[in-house]
VEXNU-690675 format. One record per residue (C-alpha): x, y, z; residue in one letter. Coordinates in steps of 0.1 Angstrom, whole numbers, plus 5000, padded with zeros to 4 digits. Example, Ala and Ser with C-alpha at 12.3 -4.5 7.8 and 13.67 -1.06 7.14 Angstrom:
BEGIN
512349555078a/513749895071s/
***
This chain:
BEGIN
384353594413m/384453874386l/387953764377r/386753404371e/383853514348v/386153744329t/388553444324a/385753224312a/384553474287v/388053524273a/388453144270s/385153114251l/386153394227a/389453214219i/387552884212l/385153054189i/387953224170g/389652884165l/386452754150g/385552504177a/381952644178f/380552744144p/378353054145l/374652974138c/373153114106g/376453204090a/376453144052a/379152924038s/381753124019a/381453123981q/384453113957g/384653353928p/382153293899t/384053123871p/384253323839v/383953133805e/386953203784s/386453293748t/388953303719q/388453493686a/388453273655a/391553293635s/391253473601v/393453383572e/395053693556p/393953763521i/396853803497a/397054133479d/396554123441a/399554193420d/399354563413a/402254573389g/402254553351s/402154233333g/399753943336s/397653893367t/394853673380q/391953793401n/389553563419d/385853633412g/382553483420a/382353303387a/385953203384g/389253363379t/389853643355s/393253693338v/394554033327s/397554193311s/398454563314s/400854793296s/400955173297g/397455303290n/395854973281a/394554663299t/393254343284l/391154113307t/389753773300l/386753693323s/387853333329r/391053143331n/389552813319a/386952703295v/385352373285g/384752093311n/385352313341v/383252423371d/382452773359s/379552833335t/379953213334a/380153383300p/383553423284l/384453783275q/387553963265l/387654333276v/390054583260f/390254903281d/392555183268v/393255553270r/394055643234t/396255893216n/396155983179p/398155723159g/397855443185d/397555093169v/396854783189y/396254423177t/394654143197i/395053783184t/392753513198v/393353143191p/390452933179q/389252653202s/390252373178i/391752363143a/388652233125n/385252243140g/383452423167t/385352313199g/384152453232v/384052823221y/383853033189t/385153383186i/382653653180g/382954013170d/384354323188s/382154603199d/382354883174p/384055213182i/382955553170s/384255683137a/385555993154a/387655773177t/389055533151g/388455193134t/388454823143v/388854543118i/389054163122s/390853903101t/390753523104t/393853323098d/392852973088n/396452853087t/397252943122n/393652913134h/393453253150t/391353573147k/393053913150t/391454243158f/393254563148t/392354893165y/393555223150r/392855533170f/392655893157d/391856093188s/392356113225v/389555903242a/388855643269s/387655333252v/386355003266a/385254733241v/384354373244n/385354083222i/382553833226n/382653453226f/379953183222t/380552883245l/379752523235h/379752193253n/380751843243n/377151743235y/376851963204n/376651763172a/379951793155q/380451743117p/383851583124t/385451403154p/386351643182v/389951743181a/392051883209g/390951623236m/392351683271g/393651993287a/395652243267s/397152583273s/396152873250k/397453233247s/395853553236i/398653783223t/398454153217w/400754433205t/401154803207y/402854983178a/404154643166g/405654553200q/404554233217q/402954283251l/402554023279d/400053753267p/397053623285i/397153253291n/394153033298f/393352663299t/390952473276q/389552133287v/387751903263i/386851583280m/383751403265p/382251133286v/379750853279m/377250693303n/375650423282p/372550243297q/371549883291a/370049823257v/366349753257t/364349623227r/361249833222v/359949693189l/358949443179p/357549283210s/359749003225s/356548803231s/355748793194t/359348773181y/361748593203k/364748693183a/365548923154i/
***
């Protein structure tokens, strides 16, 4: 009798192990909790600015500046385009130099157009102290340029601005606007008579009209049918 009970218990254990009789109250097995995959956003590399000598362009909030460097001096134009362009930032030419006695630099700026105002006029240079040197300006009406000559008498660090006044196409002009379209202009400069790398910029003059329908105001059309 004991042998029969033992055999029955062993058979029951085998059936339970094979899953024939599920155990009451056992929780169903759960798989691993899925993990949401993430991927970092790709970032475009930023190109390094040209650190060498010569002309360079540097992106800025108000546009792109253009510069030319040689030895102890750097000339920078605050914008690379004027006229009918997106930027409305002021236009300024900055001359930054570490001087030595006897240094002579010239900076020649082209006028906007040959005759008239155009989209900019060239102002004056900031003065420099008498102990440092002198600056004079001359206007060439034949070549339509203005030249600034800086002569230095001492060792100094100098930063001066050549200022411009910007205009638009709506200003009244005494003559028809010349230089329509896009044109390339160059600011040239020299040291001790030697030409340095110029600064190039674009001028855009593109007047537009948006005429509206003509409406007769006076006399009244009910009183005078035609004039």
